[in-house]
C-alpha positions as CSV (number, residue, x, y, z in Angstrom):
1,X,43.8,51.2,90.4
2,X,44.1,50.1,86.7
3,X,43.1,53.1,84.4
4,X,41.7,52.8,80.9
5,X,41.0,55.4,78.0
6,X,37.7,54.2,75.9
7,X,38.6,53.2,72.8
8,X,36.7,54.3,69.5
9,X,34.8,51.4,68.0
10,X,33.3,50.8,64.4
11,X,29.6,52.7,63.8
12,X,26.8,50.9,65.4
13,X,24.4,53.9,64.7
14,X,21.9,51.9,62.3
15,X,21.8,49.4,65.5
16,X,21.3,52.3,67.8
17,X,18.6,53.6,66.0
18,X,16.6,50.6,65.8
19,X,16.9,50.1,69.6
20,X,13.7,50.1,71.6
21,X,13.1,53.2,73.2
22,X,16.1,55.2,72.0
23,X,14.0,57.2,69.4
24,X,12.2,58.7,72.3
25,X,15.0,59.9,74.1
26,X,16.7,63.3,73.4
27,X,19.5,63.2,71.2
28,X,23.0,62.7,72.9
29,X,25.5,65.5,72.9
30,X,28.1,65.6,69.5
31,X,31.4,65.0,70.0
32,X,32.2,68.8,69.4
33,X,29.8,70.0,72.2
34,X,32.6,70.6,74.5
35,X,36.3,71.4,73.1
36,X,38.9,69.3,75.1
37,X,37.1,68.3,77.7
38,X,38.9,66.8,80.6
39,X,38.5,63.0,81.0
40,X,35.6,61.4,83.2
41,X,36.8,59.5,85.9
42,X,34.1,56.1,85.8
43,X,34.6,53.3,88.0
44,X,33.6,50.1,86.4
45,X,32.8,46.5,87.9
46,X,33.6,43.5,85.5
47,X,31.2,42.9,82.9
48,X,29.2,46.6,84.2
49,X,28.8,49.8,82.7
50,X,32.0,49.7,79.9
51,X,30.9,46.5,78.9
52,X,27.4,47.9,77.8
53,X,28.5,51.1,76.2
54,X,31.5,49.5,74.2
55,X,28.9,46.2,73.4
56,X,25.8,48.7,71.7
57,X,28.2,51.3,70.1
58,X,27.1,54.5,72.6
59,X,30.3,54.9,73.5
60,X,31.2,56.7,70.0
61,X,31.3,60.7,69.6
62,X,32.1,60.7,73.2
63,X,32.8,64.7,73.5
64,X,34.9,63.9,76.3
65,X,37.5,60.8,76.9
66,X,36.7,58.3,79.6
67,X,39.3,57.4,82.0
68,X,38.3,53.9,83.0
69,X,39.1,52.5,86.7
70,X,38.1,48.6,87.2
71,X,37.1,47.1,90.3
72,X,35.8,43.7,91.3
73,X,33.1,44.8,93.7
74,X,31.0,47.8,94.8
75,X,33.0,48.2,98.2
76,X,36.5,49.2,96.2
77,X,34.7,51.4,94.1
78,X,32.4,53.1,96.4
79,X,35.8,53.8,98.4
80,X,37.5,55.1,95.7
81,X,34.9,57.2,94.8
82,X,34.5,58.7,98.3
83,X,38.1,59.7,98.3
84,X,37.5,61.5,95.2
85,X,39.6,59.3,93.0
86,X,36.3,58.7,91.0
87,X,34.0,61.5,89.3
88,X,31.0,58.5,88.9
89,X,30.6,55.0,89.2
90,X,27.8,52.3,89.1
91,X,26.8,50.1,92.0
92,X,23.8,48.2,93.9
93,X,21.5,50.5,95.6
94,X,21.9,49.1,99.7
95,X,25.8,49.3,98.8
96,X,25.3,52.7,97.8
97,X,23.1,53.8,100.7
98,X,25.4,52.2,103.5
99,X,28.1,54.1,102.4
100,X,26.3,57.4,101.9
101,X,25.1,57.0,105.2
102,X,28.7,56.6,106.6
103,X,29.3,60.3,105.4
104,X,30.5,59.8,102.0
105,X,30.5,63.0,99.6
106,X,28.2,61.0,97.1
107,X,24.6,61.1,96.0
108,X,22.8,58.6,93.2
109,X,21.4,60.3,90.2
110,X,20.3,57.5,87.8
111,X,19.1,54.3,88.3
112,X,18.2,50.8,86.5
113,X,16.4,48.1,87.4
114,X,16.7,44.4,87.1
115,X,14.5,41.3,87.6
116,X,14.5,40.3,91.7
117,X,15.2,37.0,90.0
118,X,18.9,38.1,89.7
119,X,19.8,37.6,93.1
120,X,19.6,34.4,94.6
121,X,20.5,31.9,97.2
122,X,22.4,28.7,96.0
123,X,22.9,25.7,97.3
124,X,25.4,23.0,95.8
125,X,24.0,20.5,93.3
126,X,24.4,17.5,95.4
127,X,23.5,19.2,98.3
128,X,20.2,17.7,100.5
129,X,19.0,21.4,101.0
130,X,15.8,21.7,99.3
131,X,14.3,24.9,101.2
132,X,15.4,28.2,103.3
133,X,13.9,26.3,106.2
134,X,16.7,23.3,105.6
135,X,19.6,25.6,105.8
136,X,18.5,26.1,110.0
137,X,22.4,26.2,111.4
138,X,24.0,25.7,108.3
139,X,26.8,28.6,106.9
140,X,25.3,30.9,104.3
141,X,27.7,33.3,102.3
142,X,26.8,36.8,101.6
143,X,28.3,40.4,101.3
144,X,28.1,42.6,104.5
145,X,26.0,45.5,103.7
146,X,24.9,44.5,100.3
147,X,22.4,42.6,98.1
148,X,23.7,39.2,99.8
149,X,23.0,40.5,103.4
150,X,19.7,41.8,102.6
151,X,18.6,38.7,100.7
152,X,19.2,36.5,103.8
153,X,17.6,38.4,105.9
154,X,14.3,39.2,104.2
155,X,14.4,35.5,103.1
156,X,15.0,34.4,106.7
157,X,11.7,37.1,107.9
158,X,9.9,35.6,105.2
159,X,10.4,32.3,106.3
160,X,9.5,33.5,109.8
161,X,13.0,32.4,111.5
162,X,15.4,34.4,113.5
163,X,18.9,35.5,111.9
164,X,20.4,33.2,114.8
165,X,18.6,30.2,112.9
166,X,22.0,30.5,110.6
167,X,25.4,31.2,110.2
168,X,26.2,34.1,108.2
169,X,29.3,34.3,106.8
170,X,30.3,38.3,105.7
171,X,32.5,37.2,102.1
172,X,32.4,39.2,98.8
173,X,31.9,37.3,95.5
174,X,35.4,36.0,94.8
175,X,36.1,34.4,98.1
176,X,32.5,33.6,98.8
177,X,32.5,31.5,95.1
178,X,35.7,29.6,96.4
179,X,34.1,28.9,100.0
180,X,30.8,27.4,98.6
181,X,32.7,25.3,95.6
182,X,34.6,23.8,98.4
183,X,32.1,23.6,100.6
184,X,33.3,25.8,103.4
185,X,29.9,27.2,103.3
186,X,26.7,25.3,103.1
187,X,24.6,28.5,101.1
188,X,25.8,31.8,99.0
189,X,23.6,34.4,98.4
190,X,24.7,36.3,95.4
191,X,23.7,38.0,92.0
192,X,23.7,37.7,88.5
193,X,26.2,37.0,86.5
194,X,27.5,34.8,89.4
195,X,23.8,33.0,89.9
196,X,24.5,31.7,86.0
197,X,28.0,30.8,86.3
198,X,27.5,28.1,89.5
199,X,24.2,27.0,88.0
200,X,25.4,26.1,84.2
201,X,28.9,25.3,85.3
202,X,29.0,24.1,88.7
203,X,25.6,22.4,89.1
204,X,24.2,25.0,92.1
205,X,20.9,24.9,92.4
206,X,18.3,28.0,93.8
207,X,16.4,27.5,96.9
208,X,15.1,31.1,96.9
209,X,15.5,34.2,94.7
210,X,14.6,38.0,95.4
211,X,11.3,38.1,94.3
212,X,9.1,39.9,96.5
213,X,12.2,40.6,98.7
214,X,14.8,43.1,97.2
215,X,14.2,46.0,94.9
216,X,17.4,44.9,92.9
217,X,18.0,49.0,91.6
218,X,21.8,49.9,90.9
219,X,22.5,53.6,90.7
220,X,25.0,55.7,88.8
221,X,26.4,57.8,91.5
222,X,29.0,60.8,91.5
223,X,31.3,62.5,93.8
224,X,29.9,65.9,95.3
225,X,32.7,67.6,93.0
226,X,31.6,65.9,90.0
227,X,28.1,66.7,90.6
228,X,29.3,70.4,91.0
229,X,31.8,70.5,88.3
230,X,30.9,68.1,85.3
231,X,27.2,68.1,85.1
232,X,27.0,68.1,81.6
233,X,29.6,65.3,81.2
234,X,27.4,63.2,83.9
235,X,24.6,63.9,82.1
236,X,25.6,62.9,78.8
237,X,26.6,59.3,80.8
238,X,23.7,59.1,82.3
239,X,21.7,59.2,78.5
240,X,24.3,57.0,76.7
241,X,23.8,54.3,79.9
242,X,19.8,54.5,79.0
243,X,20.5,54.3,75.7
244,X,22.9,51.1,75.6
245,X,20.3,49.3,77.9
246,X,17.7,50.0,75.6
247,X,19.4,48.0,72.8
248,X,20.8,45.3,75.0
249,X,17.0,44.8,76.1
250,X,16.9,43.5,72.0
251,X,20.3,41.9,71.2
252,X,20.7,40.0,74.3
253,X,22.8,37.4,72.1
254,X,25.3,40.0,70.6
255,X,25.4,42.2,74.1
256,X,26.4,38.8,75.6
257,X,29.2,37.3,73.0
258,X,30.6,40.8,73.6
259,X,30.8,40.9,76.9
260,X,31.9,37.0,77.7
261,X,35.1,38.0,75.2
262,X,35.3,41.3,77.1
263,X,35.3,39.8,81.0
264,X,36.2,36.2,79.8
265,X,33.0,34.7,81.5
266,X,31.2,32.1,80.0
267,X,28.9,33.3,76.9
268,X,26.3,31.3,77.7
269,X,26.1,31.8,81.6
270,X,26.3,35.6,80.4
271,X,23.3,35.4,78.1
272,X,21.5,33.1,80.6
273,X,21.9,36.2,83.6
274,X,21.1,39.0,81.1
275,X,18.0,37.2,80.3
276,X,17.2,36.7,83.7
277,X,18.1,40.3,84.4
278,X,16.2,42.4,82.2
279,X,18.0,45.6,83.1
280,X,16.5,48.6,82.2
281,X,16.5,52.4,83.5
282,X,13.9,53.6,85.4
283,X,13.2,56.9,86.4
284,X,14.3,58.4,90.4
285,X,10.8,59.3,90.8
286,X,8.1,59.4,93.7
287,X,7.3,55.5,93.3
288,X,11.1,54.4,93.3
289,X,11.7,56.7,96.3
290,X,9.0,54.9,98.3
291,X,10.4,51.7,97.0
292,X,13.7,52.5,98.1
293,X,13.0,54.0,101.6
294,X,11.3,50.9,102.4
295,X,14.2,48.9,101.2
296,X,16.2,51.3,103.8
297,X,14.4,50.8,106.3
298,X,14.1,47.5,106.4
299,X,18.2,48.0,106.0
300,X,18.0,49.5,109.5
301,X,15.8,46.3,110.8
302,X,18.5,43.6,109.3
303,X,21.5,45.7,110.5
304,X,22.6,47.2,107.2
305,X,22.3,50.6,108.2
306,X,23.2,52.3,112.0
307,X,20.3,54.7,111.9
308,X,17.0,55.7,109.8
309,X,18.5,57.1,106.7
310,X,15.8,59.5,104.6
311,X,16.5,58.1,101.1
312,X,16.2,61.7,99.5
313,X,19.0,63.0,101.1
314,X,20.8,60.7,99.1
315,X,19.7,61.3,95.6
316,X,19.9,64.0,93.3
317,X,17.0,64.0,91.2
318,X,17.5,67.3,89.5
319,X,19.4,65.9,86.3
320,X,16.8,65.6,83.1
321,X,16.3,62.7,81.6
322,X,16.5,60.2,84.3
323,X,13.1,58.7,83.2
324,X,13.5,55.1,81.2
325,X,13.5,55.8,77.5
């Protein structure tokens, strides 16, 4: 596991003060709030929380060091978090709930939402398939237990198709991309920025997106030990994430440019992805819990979960400032 310390950046205070919603948020803790605070071990997926904090400048004045660990996807991040090799990390709602039900000692304590169009089922540009019905009997790739798996099953149900009407290939993003481009699978259920990369650089087409099908919520989730011992740092990280998204919503070109440099992804595709996602912080309130519960119940129906899960058991809603800025 590669770890990296957060590096200091030039001040962006003027940009932050101008960010939409930030003025409504309580002040981020000053650098001298905690003397000699230990490092907060944060799991990051490529192009995720780390690039947001660095691009927006909200990592400035951290009262604790961050020890970053980089992961290609949610599954290995959740494995490390469950093993207490991390304190906190970000991941999609369904991937988290699947691991939580398996007994992981974790709780989600903050949330963001992206537009459901940021999840999509793709076909290659030269494909004859124009709708989900055209994919009957064909092979569709998606990640097991996560957004791809859920989107495929939800789309099939909406179209009045049975799970047996398609051949579902459980593949993570890296393997699925190779299989999709080579023709080993006929379609791919995936999320941004992969959608924009495939559309802009490989000519893929969207045959179905997540509108009306998926909640598209992501979590900040922490190990129970960190929830007990590092609450101040976790709350501070949550505030900085909220401030970062408030800045990003008003500065998509700047955010895309910085993110593309950090991730080495095509800048135009990253800019398109951010414009589609429109990610924003949301409160873990009764409405969000109800929506997540509905998704969890459908996940049981779709085979992502083994038994019914009470979503509130997976959440820690006691943190202050868990409302969007």
